[in-house]
N, C-alpha and C positions, 0 to 999 in steps of 0.2 A: 690070793688077792684079799686085801683088807676089806672089812665090811663097809668102811667109809667110802670105798671106791665103787661100791655097787649102786646101780640105778635101776629102778623098776622099768622094765622094758614094755614096749607096746609097738603097734604098727608105726607109730610116729617116730620111734627111735630104732630105726633099722639102717644098716649100712646102705648108702646110696649106690654102691657098686655091687656088692655081693649079696645084700639082703639079710645079713647076719644081725640078730638082735644086738644092740649096743648096751653094754653093761659097764665097761671100764672107762672111768672119767680121766681125761688127759689133764685139763685144768678148768677150774670154775672161776670166772672173773665177775661173777655176780650179775647184776642187771645193768643194762647199758642202752642208750638210744642208738639209732642208726647213725653211723659215724660221719656221714657226709650231709646230714640234714642240718646245715647251719641255720641259725635262728635269726630272722630279720627283726629289726627293732619293733615293728608292730605285732610281733608274735611273742614278745617277752612275757606277757601276762596270760598267755594261752597254755593249756596243759601239754605235756610232752610224753610220748609213748616210750616206755622202756621194755626191753626184751631180755630173756636169759642169754648169757654169754658163757655157756657151758659146752666144752668140747669133749668128744669121746674118741676112744681108740677101738677100731674094729679088731676083734681078736682072731679073725679069720684071714682078712686080707691086709690088715694093718694100715688102713686108711684112717687118718685122723680127720675128724669132721665135726661140723656144727649143724644141728638140725635146721631145717628151713622154717624159720619162724615168720618170715616176711616174703611175699611174692617178689621175684626179681624186678617186676615193673615198678614196684614201690621204691626200690633202691636205685635203679639204673636209668629210668627214663629221663630224669634230670639229674645231672651229676656235677660234682664240685671239683673234680680233678682234671687238669689240663696238662698233658705231658710236656708240651713245648716250653713250659716255664722252668724246666730242669735242664740247665745247660749241659750237665754231665750226660744226661739221657740223650740229648740231641747229638752229641759227639759220638756216642756209642751207636746210635741209629744210623748215622752217616757211614760209619765204618762197616756196620752189618750189611747195609745195602751194597756197598762196594764189594765186600767179600762174597756175598751170595750171587751177585751178578757174575762175577768171575767163576765161582765154583760151579754154578749150574749153567753157565753160558746163556743167560737170559738176554732176550732181545725184543724187537718190536712185535714179534709173533707170540711172545709169552704173555702170561697173565699172572700177576702177583695179587693175592687176596690176603687182606689182614682182618682177622676177627678181633673185635674190640679195638678198632683203629683209632679211637680217641680223636684228637684234633688234627690228625694227619701228620703227626710228628715224625713218623717213619716213612710212610709212603711218599712223602714229598721228596725223598732222596732217590727214589726210583724214577720218578717222572722225567727229570732232566736227561736221563739216559735213553728216553724214548720207549720205556717199558710200560705197557698198559697196567693200570692198577685199579683195584676195587676195594674200598673200605666198607666194613660192616660194623656199625656203631649204634646201639640202641638209645644212647643219651642224645636227645635232639639238640640240646643247647651246645653240647660239645661237638657233635657232628656238623653243626652249622659252620663252625670255624674251619673245618676241613673242606667243606663245600665251597666256602669263600676262597680257599686257596686253589680251587679248580680240581680238587680230588673227588672223583665220583664216590659217593658214600650212601649206602642204604641204611636208613634209620630203623633197623629191625633187630630182634633177637635172633641169633643164629641157631640153627638146628636142622633136623632132617627135612622138614618141609621147605625151608628156604633153600637148602642145598638142591633139593629136587627141582625147584623152579629155575634156579640158575643153570643146572644141567640141561633142563628143557630148552633153555635159550642158547645152548651151545657154549656156555661159559664154564670152563673147568680150570683148575689152578695148576700151574707149573710149580709155584711156590705158595704154600699156604702157611701164614704166620699167625701165631697167637701168643702175644707177650703179656704175661700177668693177667690172663683171662681164665685159665683152667680152674683156678681156685674159686672163681666167681660163678661157676656153673653148678646149679643144684641138680640138674638132670644130665649126668655125665653120659649116659647111654645115648640119649638123643643127640647130644652135642657131637660126640665122637663118631656116631653113625653118619652125621652130616658131613664131618670132615672126610671120612672115607669116600663118601659119594662124590664130593666136590673135587677130590684130588685126582689128577690125571694118572693114567696107568704107570707112567714113569715120573710122576711128580714127587715133590719132597715137601714135608711139613716140618716146621720148627716151632717149638713152644718154649717159653721161659716161664719159670715159676720158682718161688722161694723154696729152698731145700729144707725139708723138715729137720734133718740132723743139725743144720746150721741154726735153725730157729731154736732148737733145744739147747745146743751148746752155747749159742750167743745170747741166751736168755731173752729172746725177742717176743715176749708175751704180747706186746702191743700190736703185733701184726695180726692178732686174732680179733676179728670183728665181723659183724653180721653179713657183710658182702663177701667175705671169704668163707665159703661153705666147706672147703676141703684143704688139707695140708699134706703135701706129697713127699714121700721118699722116692728114689729112683726105682727101688724094688717094686713098689705098688704101682707106679705109673706104667712100668713095663708090662705088668699083668693086665692092666686096664686096656691098654692099646692092643695087646695080643688077643684079647677077647673079641676084638673087632677086626681081626685080620690085618693089623698094622704092626710093623716091626720097627723098633728103634735101632738105628745102625750106627749112631754116633751120639756122644754126650760131652758137654763141656761144663766145668764148674766155674761159675762167674762170681765176682765180688759184689755184684749189684744187689741192693736191698738186703744187705747183711749176709749174703751168700745164696746164690740161685743156681739152678741147673738150666741149661739149654739143651734140649733133645732134638735130634734130627731123625725123622721117620719116613717110611715108605710103605707101599703095599707089600704084603708078605711074599707075594710071588714075583716081585721085582728084584731079580738077583743081580742086577747091574751095579748095585751099591752094596758091597760086602760090609758086614758088621766089623767095626774097628775094635782094637784091643781095649780102648778106654771104657767100653761098655762093660766088659767082664771085670775090669779093674774096679770100677765104681760099685758094681754089684758085690764084689768080694769085700770091698771096704765097708759097705753097709752091713753085710753079714757079720763081719768081725766086730762092728759096733754093737750089734745085737738088735737089728731092725725087726726081727720076728719074735722078740721077747717083750711081752707087755710090761714087765717090771722095769725094763730099760727106760720106759717113758715116764714112769710114775713119780720119780724124784723131782720132775719139773715143777709140779704144783708147789712144793715146799720152797723151791728156789725162787719162784715168782713172789711168794709171800715175803720172803726176805728182801727181795729187791724193792717191793713196795715200802717196806719199813725204812730202807736206806734213802729212797727218794723223798719220803716225808721228812726224814731227819734233816736232809739238806734244806728243804724249804723252811722248816721250823727254825733251824739254826740261822738261816739268812734273815728271816723276819725278826727274830729275837735280837739280831745284831743291827737292826735298822736298815737292812739292805733292800734294794728294789730288784725285782726279778721280772724279766719279760721273756716270752717264748718266741722262738723263731719257727714259723710254720704252724699250720693248723690242719695237718694231714689226718687221714683216717686213723693211723697208728697213734698219733698224738691224742686223739679224742678217746681212744681206748685207755691210754695211760692216765689221762686226767680223770676220767670217770671211775676207773678201778681204784685209783689212789685217793679219790675225793678231793682233788685240787681245784679250788675255786678262787675268786678274786681276793679272798683273805690271804692267800699265799702267792698267787701269780697275778701281777698287775694287768697284763694284757698280752696278746699275741700279735704277731705280724705275719703276713703272707703275701707273696708276689702275685698271686692269682686274684685279679680284680673281682671275680665272682664272689669271693669270700669276704672281701673288705667291706666294712660297715655292718657286718653281721656278728653273731656271737657263736661260740662253740656249743655244739649240742650237749645237753645235760648240764654242763658246768657253767654255761653262760658267761664265758670270758670274752671281752670285746676283741675284735680282729681289725687291725689297722694295716695300711700300707707300710712297707719297710722303712720309709722315711721317719716314722714315729720313733725309731731307735735314736737317731741323732737329736731329735727334739727333747727326749726325756732322759737320755744318758743313763740307762739302767746299770746297776752294778754287775748283774749277771744276765747273760743271754742263754736261756735254757733251750737247747736245740731239740725240738720235738721231731723234726725231720732229720733224725740222726743218720739215716742212710745216705744223706747228702752232706754230711758234716764237714768234709774237706772243702766243698764248694761254698757252704754257708760261712765257714770261718774265714775263707779267703775274701769273700765279698764283704764281710763285716769286720775286717781287721781293724777298722777305724775305732772300734770301741776301746781299744787299748789306749787311745788318746786320753781318756779320762779314768783309766785304770780298770775298765770293764773286763770281765772274764767270761769265757764260754763254759757251759756245762753240758755234758753229754750223758744221758741217763742209762743207755744200753750199750754193752751188756751189764755195766755197773756204773754208778754215778762217778764221773770224773770231772774235775775242774781244770780248765786250761787257761793259762795266762795269755 
């Protein structure tokens, strides 16, 4: 290992799963604010807190992780992401509800529980089937939307204590869902212990999370931000759940968010659901990639620096040519990209976002104004820079009208590409 990859270790820098001291740096993105703390106009003259955005590789269990610089309550009790504004996500959720209802034989006597249930984007598709549902969502402003839809939602953080209370009420899950939540959990032990407790003896849990190999190969450095504490390979996830008496019996590779995994799990002593061949196949694929070799990860940092230079070259070239650039989306990943690259209003005119909560505010750190999407037609930018690149097909379809004035789309990840 190169000397530049070494980090002084302390109790602060230990693996959140196995406790190993963390020495190997995955990538260092400098200092950045919390990516969902959008700035209101009256806050523009106030100071803003920045935190280190340096990720590490555990050399024992190979969990890639970010130290917990900020308490989860600071990040999640009020949140700026509402899942229902992504049409693609809604279609996927409806299909998932149909598939799981058929696969597990869910009915009026079942209970479906979703952890980090957001605005009810998924549970709303189980309700018309007469299947009881329960959402658990700590962000009060987001949970309020689900409650208005008639979806029972607890505004709490999930863990062993909450699971114990629910079990005491006789409420256990036939299907326990966690989509894009595992990365946001600093205390994995408490969270997974709660899952095990809440799951019925023959119950099934499903989790979706970005696949670490896809993150590396797809150059998705912008998915690293403070609310994402961990970044998972299948190999590491399997170990983490096995340590809690839970077995992964199936896995799917999904295109969502640049490449994700969906795992299906059960209690280790539930032999009614055999382990399918896809599990061993993915484990073998990761082994062949080099998932347990630290050096396999370490080229990523140089790759990220090169991507930053290419992104800046695009903006500088556009501005030197007198072209206007607007951004589509103000997601967490976009704010990582803007802050790491140092892109402010001298390079990017403004951003638009469909989520009303963000409109009229400014991006954290870079202070770029956020407008409703109608702003695009009003100003006719030469380029629409898609920060929400994981929904690029949806964004390009919805905004195809920019071609009327010769506008072009720009997708920054995995590399800068301009689309007519």
